[in-house]
PyMOL Python script that loads the backbone (N, CA, C, O; Angstrom):
from pymol import cmd

cmd.read_pdbstr("""\
ATOM      1  N   UNK A   1       0.462  -1.312   0.094  1.00  0.00           N
ATOM      2  CA  UNK A   1       0.317   0.277  -0.582  1.00  0.00           C
ATOM      3  C   UNK A   1       0.982   1.364   0.006  1.00  0.00           C
ATOM      4  O   UNK A   1       0.571   2.509  -0.184  1.00  0.00           O
ATOM      5  N   UNK A   2       1.677   1.197   0.498  1.00  0.00           N
ATOM      6  CA  UNK A   2       2.896   2.568   0.597  1.00  0.00           C
ATOM      7  C   UNK A   2       3.106   2.916  -0.755  1.00  0.00           C
ATOM      8  O   UNK A   2       2.741   3.994  -1.224  1.00  0.00           O
ATOM      9  N   UNK A   3       3.924   1.668  -1.659  1.00  0.00           N
ATOM     10  CA  UNK A   3       4.010   2.022  -3.020  1.00  0.00           C
ATOM     11  C   UNK A   3       3.170   2.817  -3.746  1.00  0.00           C
ATOM     12  O   UNK A   3       3.713   3.770  -4.305  1.00  0.00           O
ATOM     13  N   UNK A   4       1.923   2.676  -3.899  1.00  0.00           N
ATOM     14  CA  UNK A   4       0.861   3.587  -4.669  1.00  0.00           C
ATOM     15  C   UNK A   4       0.751   4.985  -4.060  1.00  0.00           C
ATOM     16  O   UNK A   4       0.264   5.813  -4.829  1.00  0.00           O
ATOM     17  N   UNK A   5       1.109   5.449  -2.804  1.00  0.00           N
ATOM     18  CA  UNK A   5       1.562   6.045  -2.203  1.00  0.00           C
ATOM     19  C   UNK A   5       3.037   7.791  -2.894  1.00  0.00           C
ATOM     20  O   UNK A   5       3.116   8.918  -3.383  1.00  0.00           O
ATOM     21  N   UNK A   6       3.816   6.560  -2.319  1.00  0.00           N
ATOM     22  CA  UNK A   6       5.031   7.095  -3.354  1.00  0.00           C
ATOM     23  C   UNK A   6       4.562   7.393  -4.832  1.00  0.00           C
ATOM     24  O   UNK A   6       4.847   8.499  -5.290  1.00  0.00           O
ATOM     25  N   UNK A   7       3.847   6.472  -5.634  1.00  0.00           N
ATOM     26  CA  UNK A   7       4.105   6.403  -6.680  1.00  0.00           C
ATOM     27  C   UNK A   7       2.518   7.219  -7.580  1.00  0.00           C
ATOM     28  O   UNK A   7       2.018   7.265  -8.704  1.00  0.00           O
ATOM     29  N   UNK A   8       2.268   7.727  -6.207  1.00  0.00           N
ATOM     30  CA  UNK A   8       0.890   8.812  -7.198  1.00  0.00           C
ATOM     31  C   UNK A   8       1.622  10.341  -6.425  1.00  0.00           C
ATOM     32  O   UNK A   8       1.306  11.362  -7.036  1.00  0.00           O
ATOM     33  N   UNK A   9       2.612  10.584  -5.078  1.00  0.00           N
ATOM     34  CA  UNK A   9       3.643  11.758  -4.696  1.00  0.00           C
ATOM     35  C   UNK A   9       4.259  11.378  -6.747  1.00  0.00           C
ATOM     36  O   UNK A   9       3.867  11.744  -7.855  1.00  0.00           O
ATOM     37  N   UNK A  10       4.760  10.972  -6.504  1.00  0.00           N
ATOM     38  CA  UNK A  10       5.821  10.795  -7.859  1.00  0.00           C
ATOM     39  C   UNK A  10       4.925  11.420  -9.347  1.00  0.00           C
ATOM     40  O   UNK A  10       5.279  11.991 -10.378  1.00  0.00           O
ATOM     41  N   UNK A  11       3.961  11.074  -8.932  1.00  0.00           N
ATOM     42  CA  UNK A  11       3.478  11.260 -10.599  1.00  0.00           C
ATOM     43  C   UNK A  11       2.848  12.780 -10.977  1.00  0.00           C
ATOM     44  O   UNK A  11       2.756  13.311 -12.084  1.00  0.00           O
ATOM     45  N   UNK A  12       2.354  13.398  -9.346  1.00  0.00           N
ATOM     46  CA  UNK A  12       1.778  14.192  -8.708  1.00  0.00           C
ATOM     47  C   UNK A  12       3.457  15.577  -9.258  1.00  0.00           C
ATOM     48  O   UNK A  12       3.289  16.360 -10.193  1.00  0.00           O
ATOM     49  N   UNK A  13       4.560  15.551  -8.612  1.00  0.00           N
ATOM     50  CA  UNK A  13       6.040  15.992  -8.680  1.00  0.00           C
ATOM     51  C   UNK A  13       5.590  15.716 -10.458  1.00  0.00           C
ATOM     52  O   UNK A  13       4.662  16.420 -10.858  1.00  0.00           O
ATOM     53  N   UNK A  14       6.175  14.809 -11.399  1.00  0.00           N
ATOM     54  CA  UNK A  14       5.859  14.908 -12.484  1.00  0.00           C
ATOM     55  C   UNK A  14       4.702  15.895 -12.941  1.00  0.00           C
ATOM     56  O   UNK A  14       5.078  17.016 -13.284  1.00  0.00           O
ATOM     57  N   UNK A  15       3.533  15.660 -12.983  1.00  0.00           N
ATOM     58  CA  UNK A  15       2.901  16.582 -13.841  1.00  0.00           C
ATOM     59  C   UNK A  15       2.487  18.393 -13.258  1.00  0.00           C
ATOM     60  O   UNK A  15       1.693  19.155 -13.810  1.00  0.00           O
ATOM     61  N   UNK A  16       3.472  18.723 -11.790  1.00  0.00           N
ATOM     62  CA  UNK A  16       4.099  20.317 -11.806  1.00  0.00           C
ATOM     63  C   UNK A  16       4.357  20.523 -12.405  1.00  0.00           C
ATOM     64  O   UNK A  16       3.713  21.286 -13.126  1.00  0.00           O
ATOM     65  N   UNK A  17       6.030  19.890 -12.872  1.00  0.00           N
ATOM     66  CA  UNK A  17       6.883  19.962 -13.735  1.00  0.00           C
ATOM     67  C   UNK A  17       7.086  19.599 -14.719  1.00  0.00           C
ATOM     68  O   UNK A  17       8.218  19.250 -15.054  1.00  0.00           O
ATOM     69  N   UNK A  18       5.925  19.557 -15.608  1.00  0.00           N
ATOM     70  CA  UNK A  18       5.104  19.051 -16.563  1.00  0.00           C
ATOM     71  C   UNK A  18       4.574  21.082 -16.750  1.00  0.00           C
ATOM     72  O   UNK A  18       5.187  21.621 -17.672  1.00  0.00           O
ATOM     73  N   UNK A  19       3.897  21.730 -16.221  1.00  0.00           N
ATOM     74  CA  UNK A  19       2.923  21.849 -16.114  1.00  0.00           C
ATOM     75  C   UNK A  19       4.125  23.462 -15.936  1.00  0.00           C
ATOM     76  O   UNK A  19       3.918  24.476 -16.603  1.00  0.00           O
ATOM     77  N   UNK A  20       5.558  23.310 -14.702  1.00  0.00           N
ATOM     78  CA  UNK A  20       5.931  24.712 -15.351  1.00  0.00           C
ATOM     79  C   UNK A  20       6.739  24.906 -15.862  1.00  0.00           C
ATOM     80  O   UNK A  20       7.372  25.962 -15.855  1.00  0.00           O
ATOM     81  N   UNK A  21       7.106  23.305 -16.856  1.00  0.00           N
ATOM     82  CA  UNK A  21       7.458  23.741 -17.524  1.00  0.00           C
ATOM     83  C   UNK A  21       6.824  24.542 -19.151  1.00  0.00           C
ATOM     84  O   UNK A  21       7.631  25.053 -19.928  1.00  0.00           O
ATOM     85  N   UNK A  22       5.469  24.525 -19.415  1.00  0.00           N
ATOM     86  CA  UNK A  22       4.133  25.139 -20.172  1.00  0.00           C
ATOM     87  C   UNK A  22       3.893  25.649 -19.768  1.00  0.00           C
ATOM     88  O   UNK A  22       3.765  26.562 -20.584  1.00  0.00           O
ATOM     89  N   UNK A  23       3.448  26.205 -18.394  1.00  0.00           N
ATOM     90  CA  UNK A  23       3.557  27.957 -18.568  1.00  0.00           C
ATOM     91  C   UNK A  23       4.578  28.977 -18.829  1.00  0.00           C
ATOM     92  O   UNK A  23       4.317  30.180 -18.830  1.00  0.00           O
ATOM     93  N   UNK A  24       6.144  28.319 -19.128  1.00  0.00           N
ATOM     94  CA  UNK A  24       7.210  28.683 -19.284  1.00  0.00           C
ATOM     95  C   UNK A  24       7.058  28.659 -20.835  1.00  0.00           C
ATOM     96  O   UNK A  24       7.333  29.712 -21.411  1.00  0.00           O
ATOM     97  N   UNK A  25       6.639  27.551 -21.620  1.00  0.00           N
ATOM     98  CA  UNK A  25       6.798  27.852 -22.328  1.00  0.00           C
ATOM     99  C   UNK A  25       5.711  28.253 -23.569  1.00  0.00           C
ATOM    100  O   UNK A  25       5.857  28.031 -24.771  1.00  0.00           O
ATOM    101  N   UNK A  26       4.992  28.672 -23.137  1.00  0.00           N
ATOM    102  CA  UNK A  26       4.120  29.399 -22.987  1.00  0.00           C
ATOM    103  C   UNK A  26       3.626  31.473 -23.005  1.00  0.00           C
ATOM    104  O   UNK A  26       2.815  32.229 -23.538  1.00  0.00           O
ATOM    105  N   UNK A  27       5.241  31.524 -21.648  1.00  0.00           N
ATOM    106  CA  UNK A  27       5.681  33.106 -21.537  1.00  0.00           C
ATOM    107  C   UNK A  27       6.845  33.568 -22.049  1.00  0.00           C
ATOM    108  O   UNK A  27       7.354  34.649 -21.756  1.00  0.00           O
ATOM    109  N   UNK A  28       7.380  32.573 -22.994  1.00  0.00           N
ATOM    110  CA  UNK A  28       8.563  32.777 -23.692  1.00  0.00           C
ATOM    111  C   UNK A  28       8.492  33.200 -25.096  1.00  0.00           C
ATOM    112  O   UNK A  28       9.353  33.670 -25.840  1.00  0.00           O
ATOM    113  N   UNK A  29       6.762  32.804 -25.343  1.00  0.00           N
ATOM    114  CA  UNK A  29       6.345  33.003 -27.063  1.00  0.00           C
ATOM    115  C   UNK A  29       6.063  31.904 -27.924  1.00  0.00           C
ATOM    116  O   UNK A  29       5.654  32.052 -29.075  1.00  0.00           O
ATOM    117  N   UNK A  30       6.262  30.878 -27.420  1.00  0.00           N
ATOM    118  CA  UNK A  30       6.748  29.201 -28.267  1.00  0.00           C
ATOM    119  C   UNK A  30       5.630  29.100 -28.570  1.00  0.00           C
ATOM    120  O   UNK A  30       5.784  28.311 -29.502  1.00  0.00           O
ATOM    121  N   UNK A  31       4.187  29.339 -28.513  1.00  0.00           N
ATOM    122  CA  UNK A  31       2.797  29.010 -29.435  1.00  0.00           C
ATOM    123  C   UNK A  31       2.418  30.827 -29.890  1.00  0.00           C
ATOM    124  O   UNK A  31       1.281  31.299 -29.922  1.00  0.00           O
ATOM    125  N   UNK A  32       3.289  31.340 -30.099  1.00  0.00           N
ATOM    126  CA  UNK A  32       2.636  32.770 -31.021  1.00  0.00           C
ATOM    127  C   UNK A  32       2.144  32.867 -32.290  1.00  0.00           C
ATOM    128  O   UNK A  32       1.433  33.820 -32.612  1.00  0.00           O
ATOM    129  N   UNK A  33       2.539  31.694 -33.310  1.00  0.00           N
ATOM    130  CA  UNK A  33       2.607  32.142 -34.146  1.00  0.00           C
ATOM    131  C   UNK A  33       1.464  31.541 -34.875  1.00  0.00           C
ATOM    132  O   UNK A  33       1.335  30.414 -35.354  1.00  0.00           O
ATOM    133  N   UNK A  34       0.258  33.078 -34.832  1.00  0.00           N
ATOM    134  CA  UNK A  34      -1.093  31.440 -34.814  1.00  0.00           C
ATOM    135  C   UNK A  34      -1.550  32.393 -37.061  1.00  0.00           C
ATOM    136  O   UNK A  34      -2.636  32.525 -37.626  1.00  0.00           O
ATOM    137  N   UNK A  35      -0.391  32.697 -37.450  1.00  0.00           N
ATOM    138  CA  UNK A  35      -0.888  33.115 -38.962  1.00  0.00           C
ATOM    139  C   UNK A  35       0.026  31.941 -40.092  1.00  0.00           C
ATOM    140  O   UNK A  35      -0.085  31.780 -41.307  1.00  0.00           O
ATOM    141  N   UNK A  36       0.560  31.540 -39.486  1.00  0.00           N
ATOM    142  CA  UNK A  36       1.487  29.919 -40.748  1.00  0.00           C
ATOM    143  C   UNK A  36       0.237  28.666 -40.886  1.00  0.00           C
ATOM    144  O   UNK A  36      -0.399  28.262 -41.860  1.00  0.00           O
ATOM    145  N   UNK A  37       0.229  28.226 -39.225  1.00  0.00           N
ATOM    146  CA  UNK A  37      -0.988  27.385 -39.098  1.00  0.00           C
ATOM    147  C   UNK A  37      -1.570  27.018 -40.377  1.00  0.00           C
ATOM    148  O   UNK A  37      -1.383  26.047 -41.109  1.00  0.00           O
ATOM    149  N   UNK A  38      -2.585  28.394 -40.493  1.00  0.00           N
ATOM    150  CA  UNK A  38      -3.900  28.042 -40.980  1.00  0.00           C
ATOM    151  C   UNK A  38      -3.570  28.522 -42.390  1.00  0.00           C
ATOM    152  O   UNK A  38      -4.324  28.095 -43.265  1.00  0.00           O
ATOM    153  N   UNK A  39      -2.737  29.203 -42.710  1.00  0.00           N
ATOM    154  CA  UNK A  39      -2.225  28.705 -44.325  1.00  0.00           C
ATOM    155  C   UNK A  39      -1.581  27.911 -44.801  1.00  0.00           C
ATOM    156  O   UNK A  39      -1.945  27.374 -45.847  1.00  0.00           O
ATOM    157  N   UNK A  40      -0.113  27.494 -44.026  1.00  0.00           N
ATOM    158  CA  UNK A  40       0.571  26.313 -44.367  1.00  0.00           C
ATOM    159  C   UNK A  40       0.366  24.933 -45.617  1.00  0.00           C
ATOM    160  O   UNK A  40       1.214  24.207 -46.136  1.00  0.00           O
ATOM    161  N   UNK A  41      -2.082  25.034 -45.881  1.00  0.00           N
ATOM    162  CA  UNK A  41      -2.470  24.282 -46.262  1.00  0.00           C
ATOM    163  C   UNK A  41      -2.024  24.188 -47.949  1.00  0.00           C
ATOM    164  O   UNK A  41      -1.889  23.288 -48.777  1.00  0.00           O
ATOM    165  N   UNK A  42      -1.847  26.099 -47.907  1.00  0.00           N
ATOM    166  CA  UNK A  42      -2.280  26.216 -48.898  1.00  0.00           C
ATOM    167  C   UNK A  42      -1.237  26.634 -49.709  1.00  0.00           C
ATOM    168  O   UNK A  42      -1.398  26.944 -50.889  1.00  0.00           O
ATOM    169  N   UNK A  43      -0.190  26.656 -49.136  1.00  0.00           N
ATOM    170  CA  UNK A  43       0.910  26.647 -50.401  1.00  0.00           C
ATOM    171  C   UNK A  43       1.751  25.337 -50.785  1.00  0.00           C
ATOM    172  O   UNK A  43       2.657  24.876 -50.091  1.00  0.00           O
ATOM    173  N   UNK A  44       1.393  24.920 -51.755  1.00  0.00           N
ATOM    174  CA  UNK A  44       1.638  22.852 -52.585  1.00  0.00           C
ATOM    175  C   UNK A  44       3.937  22.840 -51.934  1.00  0.00           C
ATOM    176  O   UNK A  44       4.370  23.270 -50.865  1.00  0.00           O
ATOM    177  N   UNK A  45       4.377  22.500 -52.552  1.00  0.00           N
ATOM    178  CA  UNK A  45       5.929  22.377 -52.762  1.00  0.00           C
ATOM    179  C   UNK A  45       5.534  22.574 -53.959  1.00  0.00           C
ATOM    180  O   UNK A  45       4.683  21.958 -54.600  1.00  0.00           O
ATOM    181  N   UNK A  46       6.459  23.844 -54.384  1.00  0.00           N
ATOM    182  CA  UNK A  46       7.279  23.440 -56.434  1.00  0.00           C
ATOM    183  C   UNK A  46       7.328  22.006 -56.262  1.00  0.00           C
ATOM    184  O   UNK A  46       7.595  21.339 -55.262  1.00  0.00           O
ATOM    185  N   UNK A  47       6.897  21.535 -57.896  1.00  0.00           N
ATOM    186  CA  UNK A  47       7.606  21.352 -58.566  1.00  0.00           C
ATOM    187  C   UNK A  47       7.927  21.628 -59.747  1.00  0.00           C
ATOM    188  O   UNK A  47       7.281  22.200 -60.625  1.00  0.00           O
ATOM    189  N   UNK A  48       9.867  20.825 -59.750  1.00  0.00           N
ATOM    190  CA  UNK A  48      10.057  20.814 -60.835  1.00  0.00           C
ATOM    191  C   UNK A  48      10.325  20.073 -62.098  1.00  0.00           C
ATOM    192  O   UNK A  48      10.902  18.985 -62.088  1.00  0.00           O
ATOM    193  N   UNK A  49       9.732  20.903 -63.650  1.00  0.00           N
ATOM    194  CA  UNK A  49       9.061  21.103 -64.444  1.00  0.00           C
ATOM    195  C   UNK A  49      10.688  20.491 -65.607  1.00  0.00           C
ATOM    196  O   UNK A  49      11.625  21.255 -65.836  1.00  0.00           O
ATOM    197  N   UNK A  50      10.603  18.502 -66.346  1.00  0.00           N
ATOM    198  CA  UNK A  50      11.508  18.011 -66.492  1.00  0.00           C
ATOM    199  C   UNK A  50      11.454  18.717 -68.475  1.00  0.00           C
ATOM    200  O   UNK A  50      10.491  18.933 -69.211  1.00  0.00           O
ATOM    201  N   UNK A  51      13.011  18.876 -68.708  1.00  0.00           N
ATOM    202  CA  UNK A  51      13.113  18.919 -70.495  1.00  0.00           C
ATOM    203  C   UNK A  51      12.833  16.971 -70.858  1.00  0.00           C
ATOM    204  O   UNK A  51      13.676  16.077 -70.921  1.00  0.00           O
ATOM    205  N   UNK A  52      11.348  16.908 -71.026  1.00  0.00           N
ATOM    206  CA  UNK A  52      10.851  15.934 -72.204  1.00  0.00           C
ATOM    207  C   UNK A  52      12.947  15.129 -72.492  1.00  0.00           C
ATOM    208  O   UNK A  52      13.606  14.137 -72.183  1.00  0.00           O
ATOM    209  N   UNK A  53      13.119  16.575 -73.333  1.00  0.00           N
ATOM    210  CA  UNK A  53      14.414  15.684 -74.623  1.00  0.00           C
ATOM    211  C   UNK A  53      15.762  15.341 -73.779  1.00  0.00           C
ATOM    212  O   UNK A  53      16.521  14.450 -74.162  1.00  0.00           O
ATOM    213  N   UNK A  54      16.016  16.120 -72.584  1.00  0.00           N
ATOM    214  CA  UNK A  54      17.568  15.944 -71.948  1.00  0.00           C
ATOM    215  C   UNK A  54      17.499  15.981 -70.671  1.00  0.00           C
ATOM    216  O   UNK A  54      18.523  16.433 -70.159  1.00  0.00           O
ATOM    217  N   UNK A  55      16.253  15.521 -69.568  1.00  0.00           N
ATOM    218  CA  UNK A  55      15.688  14.837 -68.648  1.00  0.00           C
ATOM    219  C   UNK A  55      16.044  15.606 -67.812  1.00  0.00           C
ATOM    220  O   UNK A  55      16.664  15.067 -66.895  1.00  0.00           O
ATOM    221  N   UNK A  56      15.873  16.996 -67.711  1.00  0.00           N
ATOM    222  CA  UNK A  56      16.550  18.330 -66.462  1.00  0.00           C
ATOM    223  C   UNK A  56      16.086  18.638 -66.602  1.00  0.00           C
ATOM    224  O   UNK A  56      15.467  18.603 -67.666  1.00  0.00           O
ATOM    225  N   UNK A  57      15.798  19.542 -65.288  1.00  0.00           N
ATOM    226  CA  UNK A  57      15.790  20.175 -65.182  1.00  0.00           C
ATOM    227  C   UNK A  57      15.359  21.748 -66.161  1.00  0.00           C
ATOM    228  O   UNK A  57      16.147  21.977 -67.079  1.00  0.00           O
ATOM    229  N   UNK A  58      14.589  22.419 -66.045  1.00  0.00           N
ATOM    230  CA  UNK A  58      13.885  23.323 -67.267  1.00  0.00           C
ATOM    231  C   UNK A  58      14.965  24.681 -66.687  1.00  0.00           C
ATOM    232  O   UNK A  58      15.712  25.411 -67.338  1.00  0.00           O
ATOM    233  N   UNK A  59      14.672  24.636 -65.216  1.00  0.00           N
ATOM    234  CA  UNK A  59      15.395  26.238 -64.643  1.00  0.00           C
ATOM    235  C   UNK A  59      16.029  26.216 -64.271  1.00  0.00           C
ATOM    236  O   UNK A  59      16.293  26.829 -63.237  1.00  0.00           O
ATOM    237  N   UNK A  60      17.033  25.131 -65.161  1.00  0.00           N
ATOM    238  CA  UNK A  60      18.631  25.369 -64.602  1.00  0.00           C
ATOM    239  C   UNK A  60      19.690  25.347 -66.400  1.00  0.00           C
ATOM    240  O   UNK A  60      19.807  24.689 -67.434  1.00  0.00           O
ATOM    241  N   UNK A  61      20.274  26.719 -65.627  1.00  0.00           N
ATOM    242  CA  UNK A  61      21.213  27.113 -66.977  1.00  0.00           C
ATOM    243  C   UNK A  61      21.527  26.556 -67.793  1.00  0.00           C
ATOM    244  O   UNK A  61      21.164  25.436 -67.434  1.00  0.00           O
ATOM    245  N   UNK A  62      22.094  26.396 -68.984  1.00  0.00           N
ATOM    246  CA  UNK A  62      22.677  24.796 -69.792  1.00  0.00           C
ATOM    247  C   UNK A  62      23.381  25.674 -70.102  1.00  0.00           C
ATOM    248  O   UNK A  62      22.990  26.619 -70.786  1.00  0.00           O
ATOM    249  N   UNK A  63      25.150  25.482 -69.449  1.00  0.00           N
ATOM    250  CA  UNK A  63      25.984  26.000 -70.106  1.00  0.00           C
ATOM    251  C   UNK A  63      27.073  25.349 -71.596  1.00  0.00           C
ATOM    252  O   UNK A  63      27.156  24.181 -71.976  1.00  0.00           O
ATOM    253  N   UNK A  64      27.948  26.866 -72.306  1.00  0.00           N
ATOM    254  CA  UNK A  64      28.387  25.780 -73.887  1.00  0.00           C
ATOM    255  C   UNK A  64      29.918  25.727 -73.364  1.00  0.00           C
ATOM    256  O   UNK A  64      30.770  25.117 -74.010  1.00  0.00           O
TER     257      UNK A  64
END
""", "prot")
cmd.dss("prot")
cmd.show_as("cartoon", "prot")
cmd.util.cbc("prot")
cmd.orient("prot")
C-alpha cells in the first residue's frame, strides 16, 4: 500500500514539472505563431518540370 502513495506522489511531482515547463514556454512565446498554421495547407511544394528531351530540370541554365 505504501508503494501506491509513493507512485502517486511521484506522478503529481512530474505533472507539476510538466505544467511549469508549459507555462514557461507560453510566456517565452513558443506558441505565438497563429498565422502559419492557417495558411500552411495553401502552399504546395514547387514541382520541378523536366525537359522531355534531356531529362534535366527546365529552370537550370545550360552552359556551353
